[in-house]
N, C-alpha and C positions, 0 to 999 in steps of 0.2 A: 483672422481665417475665412475665407469663402468657402460654404459648406454647400452640398448639394439638397437643392430642394425637394419636398414633395407635394404638388399642389395635391387640396382632397377638396373635393365638392359632392353634394351630394343632394340628388334630384326626387321629390317627392308629391304622387298625384293621385288623385281618385277622381276615377270617371262622372261625370253629369251623370243620375240615375241609378247610379251604385246602391246596392243596398243599406240601410243604416247600419246592420250588424257588420260587414264588410269596411266599414270606416272606422268603425269601434274598433273592430280585430287588427287594421292595419294600424291603428291611432298607438293602441294600448301595447303591441306590441314589436310594434318597430320603430314609431318616428320617434312617440314620448322616452322608450328606453336608450334610444341612440343619444340622445341631447343629454339625457340624465347620466349617461356614463362619459359624455365629452364634460360635461363643468366639472368633471374629479381630475380631468388631467391636462391641466394647463398648460403643455408642452405641444399641444396640439390644438390648431387652428383650422376652419372651415370656410366654405363656401356653400351656403343653403340654400335654392331652389325648391317653393311647391307653387303648385298650381293655385289659383285663385279659388275657386272651386275649394279645397282643399284648407285653406286661411281660414273662409267665411266658415265652413262646418265647427274647424275647433275655434272659433270665436264664438259661436255659439254655444258646442257641448261640451268644449273644454278649455275656458277661457285661460285657466290659470299656464296651459302651455304657450299665451302672447308673455305672459311675464317670464318663463322660463326662457324663453328668446328674448326679449330684452336685454335680463341679465348676461346672457353670451353676447350680444353686440355691444354693449357698454364696456366689457371686459377686455374685448378685442378679440373674442373667441370666434362668433359669427358672424360672417358678412352672407347679406342675401343677394340673390338676384333677381332681376325681373324676365319678362316673358309675356305671351298672350296669356291673357287672364283666365280663359278656360280653355288653354293648353290647346290650341288649334296648329294643326301643319300650315305653317306660315307659306307658305306655297301654292297651297289647296284653297286659299278664300283671298276674294279681292283684295289689292293692296290698302286701299282704303282703312277694312275691316281690323286686316294685320295692322296697321297703326294705333288703333282704334283701341285694340285686343294688348299690346304692349303699352299704350298711354295707361291704358286702364290698372292692370295690376302696379304700375311704378307710380301712380298717385295714390294708390290704395295702401302700398310699404311706407309712402312717405307721410301717411296721412297714420298709420298704426305703430309703425316704429323709428318714425322723423328719419329714414333711410330713404334717398334716391338713386337704386344701382345703376350702372350703367353696363352693366355684364349680364348677359340673355341666356338663359336655358332652351335652347333650341328642339324643340319637339320631335323627341325620335330621333334627333340629330340628323334629319334631313334638310340635307344642304343643294342648293343649285347657284348657280354664277353668281345671277342679279342678285342675292339677296345683301350683298354689302352696303349697297345705296340705301334699299328700305329701311338695312339697319341702323342705317348711319341717321336717318329721318329722324328715327325713334329716338335718338342719342344712348344708343348703345356703342359700347367702344372697343369691346371682345366677348367671346363665348367661345366655349369648349367644345371639341368636336373631334372625332375620331379620325385616329391614326389610320385608320384602313381608308380613310379618303386622301392622304397624303401619299400612303401608296399606291393608290390608284395612278396619281400622279408620279408616279417616279423615282419619289423620295425611296432614300435607304432607311432603318429604321434607326440606324446609330446616327442619320443627319437630323433626329429630330428631339432635339436635346434642350428647345426654348421657345418662345415665342413666334409664329410668323405675322406677317404682316400680308392680306391680301384687298383686294380693290374690286371696285367695277364703275365705270365712268367718271374713275378717280376718287373714290367717298371710297375711304380706306378703313378696316377694324382687321383687330389682332383676333388671331386662330390661336388655341392653346392644341394643340395632340392629343388626345385620353388615349394611355396605350390600353389595347385590347389582351396583352396577357395578364395587366393589374386587374383590368375587369373581368379576368375569371379565376384570377388567385384570392382575389378577395371579394368572398369571406370562405371561396373553396378550398384554396388551396390551405396550408398549414404556415401558420406566421413564421417556420423559419425560411420557406419557399418564398414569401413576399420580402422577407428581407435581404434575404441570398440574392432578388431579383433585384434591389433596389441596389445593393453594394456593387453588383459589379455594375453596377451603371456609373456609381460614384468612382469607383477606379479608371474607369473608363474618361468619364467626364467628370471631375472633381469638381466644380462646379457646372453644373448642369441641370436637369430639372424632370423631374415625372411627371404625370399629370394624371391623377384618376378621378374618376368621373362617372357616376354609374345613380342605378335607382336606389332608393333609401328602403326599398320594400324587401330588398336583399338584406337586410341586416334584419330579420325578424318576422314577416309576412311571407316570403315565399316557404313552401313544404322542408320544415325540420330546421328552419335556417334561426328563428325563435333561441329554442333550446344549444344551439350549436352556438350562438353569439353571446348568449346571455348564462344560460343554468350551466355552460359547459364553459364559460368565458374565453370564447374565443376573442372577441372585440376588445375585452376588457386585457387580453396578451399584447392584440395587435398594438394599442394605444401603449402598452409598457413598453413595449417594444422599441417605438416611435422616439418613444422619451429617453429609453437607455442609450439609445444613439445619437445622441442629441450636438454630440463632439464632432460629427461631420454629416447631420441628419437634419434638417429643416422643415417643416411642415407648416405651410401655407396656407390661404386662402386663396383663390384663382386671381384676383384683383393683382395682388403681389405677382404673381406669375406672367402675369400680363404687361406689368410696370416692367420687368425686364428688356433689354435691349433685345428688340429682332435677331433670330437667327438667320432671316433671310424673308423673299418675298412667293407666295405660293398661289395658283391661283388652281384651285379644287375643282375636280368635275361631280356632276350629281350624281347625289351618294347616299346612302344612310350607312348605319352599321351592318355589319357584314350579312348577318342571320336575316335581316329585314330585305333586303338587295336580293335574299334565295325563297323568302316566304312571298316575294311579288312575284315570280316567277311562275305561268302555267302548270298545270300539274306533269304532264309528260317531261318539261324542260328543268320541272323543280328535281323532277327521279335523277335526271339524268348528269344534272348539275352536282347532283349529291353523290352519285356516280363515279364521275367524273375527280370528285374533291379526293376519294377515297381512294381513286388510285394514284394518282399523285402522291398520297400522303404514304401509300404501299410502297410508292417505286422511291420512297424518301427524295422527292421533289417538289413539295410544297413549298417548304422555307425559299427553294431559288426563282420556282413558276408560280403560286398561288396570287401573286400579285394582279397576275393576269385573267385571274379565273372570278370573276365576277355576277351576280346575277342581275335581277331587273331596276326597276326604279320604283317610287313608291306611287307616282302616277297612275303605273300597269294595276294598280289592284279596281280601280275605275272601268279596265276592261276587263278585268279576270271577275269581278261580279259586279253585274248588271244589279243587284240590289243598292250596294253601296254607291254606284253610280249614280242611283234614280234619286237617295239619298242627298247625295252631291247637288245634284242638279236642282234641285228643289232649294236648298238651301241659297245659291247665286240668285236664284228667282226673288226670292225675298229681299236679298243683301241689294240686288236690281232694283227693286221697287220701293225700297226705302231711300236707295240714292237720287231717284227718280222724284222722289217726293218732298226731300230735303233740297233737292235743286231749283225747281219748282216752285216751292215755297217757304224759302229761309228763313223769313220771320216766324214760321211755327216748328223750328226746328225744337226748342224746346218740348214742345208734346212727344218726339218721338223718342225718349231716352227708355221707357218701360222696351219699346219694341224695339231698340239698338240691343239693349240687354238680353231680349229673346233672343235675336237671329246669333250674336255673340256666345250664346249658351249653344246655339245648336251647330255649333262649328268646333265643338269639342269632338276629338280628331279619333278615338276612342272606337265608334261603332264602324268608322270607313274602312278601317283596314282589318286583316286578319294573320295572325304569324300564332306561336306559341299562346300569345295571349288569347282571351277568346274574344275581343273585338265584336267584330261583324255579327259574330255566331251567339251574342248574346239579347236577347230580346228585351230587355226591359233598359239595356243600354240605350239598342235603338232607338225604342220607345221612345223616351227619355228627348232625345234629342227630335225626335219628330215633333215631339209635343210642342220643346219649344220654337222652333219654326213654324207649325200650326199657330199657336199663341201669337207670334212674332205677325204673320198673316192677317189672322184677324185684328189685331190692332189696326192694319195701314188700312185695312177696309173699314173700319168705324171711322179713320182717320179723313178719309177720304170720303164718307159719305157713300160707301156703294151700297146699291139695295138692285134686290130681285137676279134673274140668272143672267151670267153674263159670260162670254164665250169669247177663247182666245185659241186660234191655230197657230202653230209656229213648232218649232225644233225643239221642244222641251228638254229633252234629255241627250241633246248632242249626237245624234246618230245618223245626222243627214235625212232624216224624213219628217216631215211633220206631225205634231201630235196635237191634240183637239182639249183644252183646258175648259171646265165647266165648272162654273163655282152661281152660289145663292150664298146665304147667310147661315144653312144648316150645314153644307159640305163642301169640298173642294174633290171635283174630279178629275183624272186623266186617261184620255182615252190615245190608243197607241194604234191607229189605222193599219199604220207599216208592218205590224205584224200579228196577223189575227184578228184585229179588232179588237185588242183586250182592255179593260178596262186596266192600267196600270194601279192608280193611285185612289185612296177612296179615305178622305181624311174628315172627321168630325171636327168642324170648327167651333161649333158650340164647345165641346168639351176637351178639346185641344188631343183627339186622339187620331192615330191614323190606323184605321181597323184594315187595312191591306197589309201591313208589314208582317206580310208572311218570309221567309226564306228558302230559294230555292235549292232541293238537293244538290249538290257537286262532288264529283273525286279529289280528292286535297291528295298531294306529293304523299302525304304522310301518312295518309289510309293503309300503305304497304307495310305499314310495321305494327299495326294493329295486333295483327296475328301473336309477334312476339309479349307484346304488353303484359307484365304482371298489374297485378288487382294494389300491390304495396310494395312500397322501396322494398328492397332486400339489405338486411341487413344494416338498416336506421341508415346506413350513410348519408351526409350532407352533401347534396352536388348539385350543377346548375342544371333550372328547369331545360336550358338546351340540352341537356344529357339524361335528361330521365324519357325513359317509353313505361310508363302507368297507366293501367284504365282504373274508372269508378266503379264498374259493376262487368262482369262476367257476358259473354252473347253479345258484342255491341256490334260483329262483323253481320248480324243481319241487319241492322240498319243502314248497310251501305248503300243507298238508290242514289242511283241519279237518274237525275230528272232531265228532259231533253228541250223545255219550255218555260219559260219564267213562272211561277204560280203565282197568279192571280185571278183576275176576274171576268167574267164571260168569255171564258175558252171553248170554241166549239168543234166538239170531238165526233168521229163516226167512226164508234168502236165495229171491229171485228163481231163476227157471230159468236165465237169461243170467249170471248172477253168476261172475266168475271172479275168482282170486286179484288178477289185475292189477286189475278193477277195485273189491276190496276195498281194494287198497292206495291205490289213489288217492282212496276215499272216494266214489266214484261209480257207484253200485251200488244195489239196489231193495230193498230191505226188505217183505216182504209182513204181518211179524206185528207185534202191537204189544205186546210184552214186553218190551222193553227199558228204558224210560221209565217204562211202567204200574206203578201197585201191584200186588204177591203179597200175600196174605193170610198170616199165620203163626202158626207155637205152637212152646213150647218144650215138648217132654218131656224133662224131668228125670230122671225114673228111669234112661229107656234112653239120655241122654245125646244126645238127636237135635233138630235143628232141623227142621220141616216147614214149606215155601213153595208157596202152589201159585195159581194166578191161572186164572179163566175168563176166555179173550182170545179172539181174532176173527185168524183171515188175510185179507187183504184182495185179490182176484183180481178179473181181468176179468169173468168168468162167475158173478160173486156172491161175499158174505161167508159163510166157515166157521168155526163156532165149536171152538175148541178149548181144550182143557183141559190144562196144563201142572204139572205137580207134581214138587217137587226137594226132598230129601231128605237132609240132613249129617249123618253120624253120628259123632261124636268119643270118644275114648277118654282114661282118665286117662294121661298119662304117654305115648303115641303119638304117633309124628311123621305120622301119616295121618290122613286124612279121606276118607272114605267117602262121595262122594255118587250118588244115585239118582235118576235119572228116568224119572218115567212121562209119555208123551205121551198122547192121546187125542182121537179127534172128539168135539164136544160133542153132536154130532145125530146119528153113527151113519155119516154119509156116512164113504165112503173119500177119501182124497185123499193123492198124492203130494205129499212137502213134500221140502225142503233145511235141515233142520235143524243147526243148529251153535251151538256151546260158543267161546266166545272167554274167553280168559285172556291176562293179561300179567303178566310178572314184570320187574326190573331188576339186573344184575349188574355195572352201571352203565360196563363198555368193552365195546363192538360189535365191534371188530375186535383183539381181544387172542388169541394161541395156547392164554393159560391158559383162556381160555372160552369152551364152543362145546355144539354140539347133541349131542345122539346118541339116535336113533331107534332104537325095539327093536333097543336093546344093541349097535345097530351106529353106529357115527360116521362121517356122509357126507364123502365129498369134501371141499365145503363146508361145514364146520360153524362157522364164524363165527357170532356171534351177530348181529349186523347184516345175515347174509345172507336172502336170500329163495325160501322152499324148500315145493315139492308132493310129498309122499309118500303115493303109494297105499297103501290095504288096510294101514296102521298100526295100531299101538293105542297108543304110550305116546312120548311125548317129552319128553327130559331138557333139562334145560339145565345145565351145569356149569361151577363156579365155582372152579378148582384155587386160587387164590390166596387163597383165604379158605376153602380145602376147604369148600366148600356146594353144593347142588344141588339144584334142584328137579325134580319129574316129575309130568307129570300123564297118567294114561293109563287108559283103557276096555274092557271084558270085551271090548268089540263092532268088529269092524275098520273103521275110519275114515280119510277121506281128511283128511289133517293138513298143514295149512299154517304157515309161520311167517315172520313179516315183523321188521321193525326198525321202531321210532316214532323219527323223526327231525322235532326239532322248525329251525327258524331264528327266531333270535334275534339281539339288538343285544347285542354287549358291548363295553368300551373300545376295543376295536382294529378293531369294526364287527360287520356284518353275519357268525353263525358259523351251523355243522350241528349239532346234538348230540343223540347217542343219549341216547334217555331210555328203552327196554327194549325186550322183545320180544314179539312177539303171538304166542298160540299160537290156531290153532284147528282142534276136530276139526269136521267136517263128515261128515253123516250125511245118505243118502238114503232117507228110510223109506215107509211106506202108513202112514197115519194110519185107525182105525176106532174103533168103538165099545170094544175091546178095547184097553186101554194096550198100548204099546209100552215097555220097558225099555230103559235104555243107565246102565249103572254105570260111573260114573266113581271114580278113586283119585286121589289130592291129598297127596303125597308131599315133605317137603322138610327138610333139614338136612344133618345130615355128609355129606357128597360120600359117602365108600363105603359107611355104609350104608343112603343113598338109593339108590345104582346095585345095591346087591344085595337092595333091596324091591323096587325101582319096577317090575319087569315083572310082577309076579303084582298082582292085583286082587281082594282078598278078599273075600266072600261074607259077608253079614250079613244079618241076622233082616228080613224085612218085616213 
């Protein structure tokens, strides 16, 4: 008798850089109990995918888990799936790296479990039509993918009763349509609802198939799910129900589903799961999409017309979040440099193994986007990815024997304008003349640390829900994270500040007379100048190791427009941890004007309220020195941020006394547990009240960063440079 088949797959993953406690909690509450329970139910066989990151953590910290997996493989209860080792978005990395990452995980599973899977878990199910050729080259023959991809193509749900074939340039692979309805029922519906859903399909198509494949964290790691799945017995009851209905239902791994006769051929559009496409939209479109979806459902027209309503696509995150784009383009630079090295020196390819591993690590997808999960908003995840790419580039510099100060001028961030990249052994600095002449990136090469990894505060479409959020789940009901509106603390509305420029370094302000630290902190202040977003001209003086930028702009005042020229010169020295920055300000037409000129810098040591991270002002530690404190210091010269945990420090000082402000950058974002406030770095402002005239006013800064003791020893002296 032919039975209806349920193909069951589970995907487990933890990001590079996640806290040890999160790995431990997820393993204890989700990954381990799931497989232990599965072992008791002989009538259930599944496919299991885990990222290489997670496999390696378990091999080191929970080796008995490997023995459990081996037993389940030997009994035919578990089959493994491959993917990118460090869980990259395959379409976001160079094809060479995508193939390398898949081969890395496939080889790893072969070594550890004597298994070489041909099924692939597609990261975040992000599909683009060219992928079949790449996947076929990687030895992949099938993969599960959302039914919404098919629905967008015009398929009806009742047509998705088996595998489909797709191809690119004749390279064919099998697609298994994952049912969205099952993703939401498991484990958030009742077991009876799950079985009724399967029974209804079996009655329509007795020899048909349903595919379930989703995140394993739903079985114990998401809020309230451990109690729901194991203490209250939901998952045990599901497995029992599946076995009790074995007269008409068979639970199989995904490879058996892929081996069925194809239902037909399908060509899918660029897509991901429905929520991802929604998240990728800009804030205004995000809200309008949500409103239209609710309207269609209220009119009872969603089932008929919902397929024609979709959001954006994954690559849109690189336009939505400039911070993510900078991370992505830095990664691409490292990949390109590695490829060039191996092409020019193929006999030295064996020397690049560690560089390649660090590059692959930096391609972990999690900090490159944001949805209900923290993603981009989690600074420790971003920093781990930055650290890996800095380590990879440092390794390349060593292999290439690069010494001294070097500079490149090219379109680093793919915005149509050239950036200037300056590097020595101590740091790599990326400047954007086309937008305020700001310093975009300052990476400490010796310490593999991205000092300027701050996050610009933005309006998110979901911020409108914050006023209705509650601080704990009502009634203890277990619901999907896509349905919860929770807050981890009260009063988060006060932190909803929107920045209109990127929070990086050497940002040139001309504040209005009434600007205060309080108004600046709230984002509600007036800017008189046009020097933050507009272009500076620039030139690189190789012999002197100097980058010069200048702009002839204006001050916009009620009494009229005042032309102003701003020059800033950055002097670099081989082997030095210091950059000397010289500003020259002058009135463009000779008229005198009193101005409030300020230079803003933003740095991040990750923990805002930790006792081992603090401010030092003019060689003195103030009473409230936390990095998330707000402070104003009159007639000061140098502010240092110190990180005792890493043994690092950064200091910005000037030879001219200033009013120095320091303010924390807090964002409000959604995570699995609800709305949360996240420290994203500290803003430092040097404010000068100066009189502009035809003769330039000069202000000289010193930026020094690196080993704590060395920085604190040298920070409070601003050296002279030749003009």
